VEXVO-232918 format. One record per atom (N, C-alpha, C): residue in three letters; x negated, y negated, z. Coordinates in steps of 0.001 Angstrom, whole numbers, padded with zeros to 6 digits, always signed. Each point is the difference from the previous one (the first is absolute). Example, Ala and Ser with C-alpha at 12.3 -4.5 7.8 and 13.67 -1.06 7.14 Angstrom:
BEGIN
ALA-013190+005690+007800/ALA+000890-001190+000000/ALA-000900-001200+000000/SER+000350-001050-000720/SER-000820-001190+000060/SER+000770-001090+000730/
This chain:
BEGIN
MET+036586+000652-033212/MET+000442+000106+001362/MET-001184-000148+000952/ALA-001186+000485-000366/ALA-001177-000105+000852/ALA-000343-001459+000270/LYS+000157-000867-001032/LYS-000308-001416+000190/LYS+000932-000630+001017/SER+001277+000303-000070/SER+000951-000627+000914/SER-000223+000486+001436/ASN-000366+001273+000195/ASN-000284+000495+001343/ASN-001225-000691+000584/ARG-001037-000184-000797/ARG-001210-000664+000454/ARG+000302-001451+000356/ALA+000813-000653-000791/ALA+000349-001392+000262/ALA+000797-000118+001301/LYS+000881+000940+000255/LYS+000788-000029+001234/LYS-000885+000163+001236/ARG-001053+000831-000113/ARG-000876+000244+001145/ARG-001024-001107+000168/GLY-000138-000854-000945/GLY-000972-001069+000101/GLY-001351+000369-000591/GLY-000106+001135-000631/GLY-001248+000406-000637/GLY-000951+000641+000994/ALA-000809+000942-000470/ALA-000908+000746+000873/ALA-001075-000902+000582/ALA-000558-000917-000791/ALA-001074-000854+000485/ALA+000481-000901+001127/THR+001207-000522-000110/THR+000540-000874+001033/THR+000216+000774+001292/ALA+000532+001201-000097/ALA+000277+000785+001197/ALA-001296+000397+000707/LEU-001048+000326-000736/LEU-001255+000431+000607/LEU-000778-001158+000602/SER+000123-001177-000554/SER-000809-001114+000482/SER+000718-000871+001019/ALA+001242+000309+000317/ALA+000743-000805+000961/ALA-000565+000216+001404/PRO-000103-001064+000802/PRO-000527+000158+001353/PRO+000954+000799+000876/VAL-000571+000731+000948/VAL+000794+000797+000915/VAL+000380-000882+001175/ALA+001287-000126+000267/ALA+000471-000897+001043/ALA-000182+000604+001386/ASP+000185+001310+000144/ASP-000056+000646+001305/ASP-001282+000814+000139/ALA-001164-000649-000088/ALA-001269+000708+000129/ALA-000193+000435+001446/ALA-000588+001171+000190/ALA-000252+000528+001346/ALA-001073-000834+000681/PRO+000095-000169+001308/PRO-001028-000757+000711/PRO-001334+000754-000018/ALA-001088-000727+000155/ALA-001326+000616+000002/ALA-000107+000948+001186/PRO-000679+001145-000180/PRO-000125+000950+001107/PRO-000862-000584+001115/ALA+000266+000446+001211/ALA-000776-000458+001154/ALA-001425+000538-000105/PRO-000985-000738+000507/PRO-001378+000490-000056/PRO-000150+001268+000837/LEU-000942+000845-000393/LEU-000233+001252+000704/LEU-000712-000266+001319/THR+000345+000768+001020/THR-000669-000139+001287/THR-001006+001135+000146/PRO-001081-000225+000752/PRO-001025+001034+000120/PRO+000482+001196+000796/VAL-000644+001137-000215/VAL+000291+001215+000728/VAL-000598-000144+001394/ALA+000709+000443+001023/ALA-000476-000106+001382/ALA-001379+000628+000140/GLY-000886-000706+000678/GLY-001350+000514+000232/GLY-000993-000361-001081/ARG+000435-000624-001065/ARG-000895-000380-001090/ARG-000181-001499-000004/ILE-001179-000455-000380/ILE-000255-001425-000133/ILE+000625-000473-001303/ALA+000790-001049+000065/ALA+000696-000516-001179/ALA-000913-000941-000772/ASP+000063+000067-001303/ASP-000709-000959-000845/ASP+000739-001319+000069/PRO-000716-001124-000031/PRO+000687-001288+000031/PRO+000858-000229-001239/ILE-000379+000594-001115/ILE+000768-000113-001243/ILE+000525+001392-000334/PRO+001312+000177-000155/PRO+000518+001332-000313/PRO-000601+000521-001304/ALA-000421+001245+000036/ALA-000633+000612-001167/ALA+001055+000420-001013/ASP-000336-000158-001255/ASP+000838+000556-001050/ASP-000257+001498-000048/LEU+000928+000731-000525/LEU-000166+001436-000152/LEU-001175+000259-000926/ASP-000919+000839+000419/ASP-001185+000317-000798/ASP+000418+000936-001129/ARG+000177-000547-001177/ARG+000475+000779-001144/ARG-000992+001081-000406/LEU-001272-000200+000284/LEU-001007+000998-000343/LEU+000219+001277+000803/ILE+000251-000139+001285/ILE+000214+001165+000859/ILE+001425+000530-000137/HIS+000946-000838-000335/HIS+001412+000381-000037/HIS+000280+001101-001019/GLU-000789+000116-001029/GLU+000201+001041-001012/GLU-000197+001364+000660/ARG+000901+000926-000245/ARG+000040+001288+000693/ARG-001325+000752+000017/MET-000652+000146-001117/MET-001235+000778-000068/MET-001116-000685+000798/ARG-000116-001311-000140/ARG-001057-000720+000723/ARG+000265-000010+001502/LEU+001266-000100+000407/LEU+000331+000078+001419/LEU-000383+001371+000547/GLY+000240+001028-000765/GLY-000380+001356+000413/GLY-001504+000145+000157/ILE-000754-000549-000941/ILE-001464+000077+000058/ILE-000519-000723+001238/VAL+000440-001226+000196/VAL-000455-000808+001134/VAL+000413+000661+001315/SER+001207+000527+000069/SER+000472+000657+001219/SER-000818+001255+000308/ALA-000281+000789-001012/ALA-000808+001210+000198/ALA-001404-000357+000478/LEU-000563-001064-000563/LEU-001337-000417+000409/LEU+000000-000649+001380/ALA+001126-000523+000439/ALA+000090-000617+001323/ALA-000140+001045+001109/VAL+000381+001232-000272/VAL-000070+001051+001019/VAL-001129+000996-000249/ASN-000812-000251-001020/ASN-001175+000822-000303/ASN-001183-000928-000250/ASP-001169+000364+000495/ASP-001176-000838-000238/ASP-000280-000126-001490/THR-000012+001119-000692/THR-000177+000026-001451/THR+000835+001141-000565/LEU+000318-000130-001265/LEU+000648+001076-000744/LEU-000624+000064-001380/SER-000176+001206-000499/SER-000530+000154-001352/SER+001106-000260-001013/PHE-000417-000177-001229/PHE+000955-000208-001091/PHE+000985+001163-000050/ASN-000518+001219+000067/ASN+000872+001177-000095/ASN+000922+000131+001204/GLU-000472-000364+001192/GLU+000868+000034+001174/GLU+001151-000998-000153/LEU-000324-001204-000458/LEU+001050-001003-000227/LEU+000974+000459-001078/LYS-000536+000571-001055/LYS+000843+000478-001095/LYS+000970+001065+000500/ASP-000483+000914+000828/ASP+000869+001048+000550/ASP+001036-000586+000959/LEU-000424-000926+000856/LEU+000926-000630+000949/LEU+001114-000761-000716/MET-000367-000699-001060/MET+000948-000857-000700/MET+000779+000740-001086/HIS-000365+001234-000281/HIS+000654+000788-001057/HIS+000036-000788-001304/THR-001167-000415-000449/THR-000069-000822-001202/THR-001098+000512-000927/THR-000133-000666-001131/THR-001003+000376-000991/THR-001287-000785+000230/ASP-001080+000474-000629/ASP-001289-000698+000073/ASP+000133-001447-000454/GLY+000629-000190-001151/GLY+000106-001335-000582/GLY+000815-000948+000867/ASN+001118+000477+000529/ASN+000855-000848+000828/ASN-000735-000407+001276/LEU-000633+000951+000663/LEU-000745-000315+001222/LEU-001138-000962-000299/SER-000694+000232-001081/SER-001135-000836-000374/SER+000415-001460-000203/VAL+001092-000221-000688/VAL+000481-001361-000269/VAL+000374-000710+001295/HIS+000745+000672+000866/HIS+000438-000626+001244/HIS-001163-000209+000966/ALA-000907+000955+000074/ALA-001163-000144+000876/ALA-000884-001156-000468/ARG-000122-000168-001307/ARG-000814-001100-000530/ARG+000607-001364+000370/LYS+001309-000115-000057/LYS+000651-001263+000389/LYS-000286-000316+001469/LEU+000057+001017+000854/LEU-000297-000204+001421/LEU-001477-000337+000210/GLU-000850+000606-000800/GLU-001435-000282+000085/GLU-000295-001430-000457/GLU+000637-000442-001076/GLU-000195-001369-000495/GLU+000459-001034+001019/ALA+001016+000341+000789/ALA+000504-000898+001040/ALA-000846+000088+001267/LYS-000989+000888+000000/LYS-000884+000224+001158/LYS+000751+000627+001176/TYR+001079+000731-000283/TYR+000744+000707+001033/TYR-000613+001378+000260/VAL-000626+000580-001006/VAL-000684+001289+000164/VAL-001381-000076-000634/THR-000879+000862+000500/THR-001314+000156-000640/THR-000020+001357-000680/CYS-000771+000067-001055/CYS-000143+001224-000771/CYS-001492+000319-000083/THR-000378+001180+000485/THR-001401+000423-000036/THR-000082+001226-000901/LYS-000817-000107-001036/LYS-000145+001110-000946/LYS-001373+000636+000186/SER+000003+001329-000022/SER-001249+000740+000129/SER+000146+001305-000772/PHE-001055+000796+000066/PHE+000040+001309-000645/PHE-000304+001064+001028/GLU+000723+001084-000046/GLU-000292+001190+000779/GLU-000419+001047-001021/GLY-001317+000144-000134/GLY-000525+000799-001107/GLY+000227-000810-001270/ARG+000734+000549-000917/ARG+000335-000726-001232/ARG+001456-000467-000026/VAL+000692+000206+001110/VAL+001415-000340+000077/VAL+000160-001391+000621/PRO+000682-000900-000707/PRO+000229-001330+000591/PRO+000924+000096+001221/HIS-000297-000833+000985/HIS+000794-000018+001237/HIS+000305-001458+000332/THR+001292-000331+000105/THR+000438-001365+000285/THR+000687-000026+001355/GLN-000459-000911+000868/GLN+000554-000163+001336/GLN+000615-001397+000118/TYR+001154-000081+000641/TYR+000662-001270+000237/TYR+000096-000240+001499/ALA-000100-001266+000381/ALA+000164-000407+001397/ALA+000735-001336+000033/LEU+000749-000214+001052/LEU+000713-001254+000189/LEU-000965-001030+000582/THR+000002-001199-000548/THR-000858-001078+000498/THR+000716-000725+001144/PRO-000734-000806+000777/PRO+000668-000815+001022/PRO+001071-000917-000604/LEU-000270-000557-001181/LEU+000994-000835-000673/LEU+001243+000823-000356/GLY-000194+001227-000456/GLY+001111+000885-000331/GLY+000805+000370+001226/ARG-000677+000236+001113/ARG+000698+000333+001250/ARG+000836-001193+000477/THR-000566-001210-000108/THR+000731-001209+000371/THR+001209-000198-000909/ALA-000192+000206-001299/ALA+001101-000154-000956/ALA+001111+001004+000285/LEU-000370+001235+000322/LEU+001010+001010+000325/LEU+000741-000381+001276/GLY-000701-000487+001003/GLY+000645-000436+001238/GLY+000991-001120-000243/ARG-000388-000976-000810/ARG+000900-001109-000323/ARG+001218+000498-000781/TYR-000228+000905-000926/TYR+001091+000560-000795/TYR+000986+000731+000912/LEU-000518+000828+000915/LEU+000862+000744+000907/LEU+000767-000938+000930/ASP-000666-001056+000485/ASP+000689-000999+000826/ASP+001158-000631-000774/HIS-000263-000339-001253/HIS+001028-000623-000840/HIS+001186+000948-000182/MET-000297+001261-000305/MET+001072+000968-000206/MET+000780+000240+001290/GLU-000689+000072+001141/GLU+000686+000181+001281/GLU+000920-001183+000291/ALA-000463-001207-000318/ALA+000825-001191+000218/ALA+001236+000024-000903/LEU-000174+000446-001239/LEU+001146+000116-000911/LEU+001008+001027+000511/ILE-000507+001116+000479/ILE+000876+001047+000524/ILE+000765-000522+001218/ARG-000722-000653+000906/ARG+000638-000528+001204/ARG+001058-001046-000368/ALA-000326-000893-000931/ALA+000948-001048-000413/ALA+001243+000616-000629/THR-000193+001069-000750/THR+001131+000665-000643/THR+000885+000706+001029/ARG-000616+000637+000974/ARG+000780+000714+001020/ARG+000724-000938+000937/GLU-000515-001197+000193/GLU+000631-000968+000899/GLU+001245-000623-000603/ARG+000205+000145-001285/ARG+001169-000598-000654/ARG+001240+000756+000276/
C-alpha cells in the first residue's frame, strides 16, 4: 500500500524539486533611519554582532570606556569559557581590543570597543531599526 500511495503523490523527490509557481516578490530595499547617513550599498546583517552574547558585549562596551573580564561576565550572566570564546571572535574581527595585565599576581583583562566596532554596531542598529520600521509599516 505504501508504494501505491507514493506513486499517487508523484514521489517525494518530485514534490520537493518542483518549482514554486507563486513565489513571493522580493522585499523592498531598506530605507535609512532619519538623521543617519545612508550607505550607498545596503549592508547585510552583521552575523558576528547578531549573536546574542556578542551583541551584549558590544553594547555594554559602547556605553562604557572599558570593562574587565569579570565585569562583562557578571553583566552577561555567563561562564568564563563562554565569554572568552565570544570576546575572542570580536577581537579577531577587530571590533574590541583586549588588554591583559597583572595586578600583583592576579591577571586582569580589560576590553574596549574599537572605532571599527562602534561603526559596526551603528550599522547593525540602523539595519535592525529599518527592519522594525518596515515590519510596522505593513
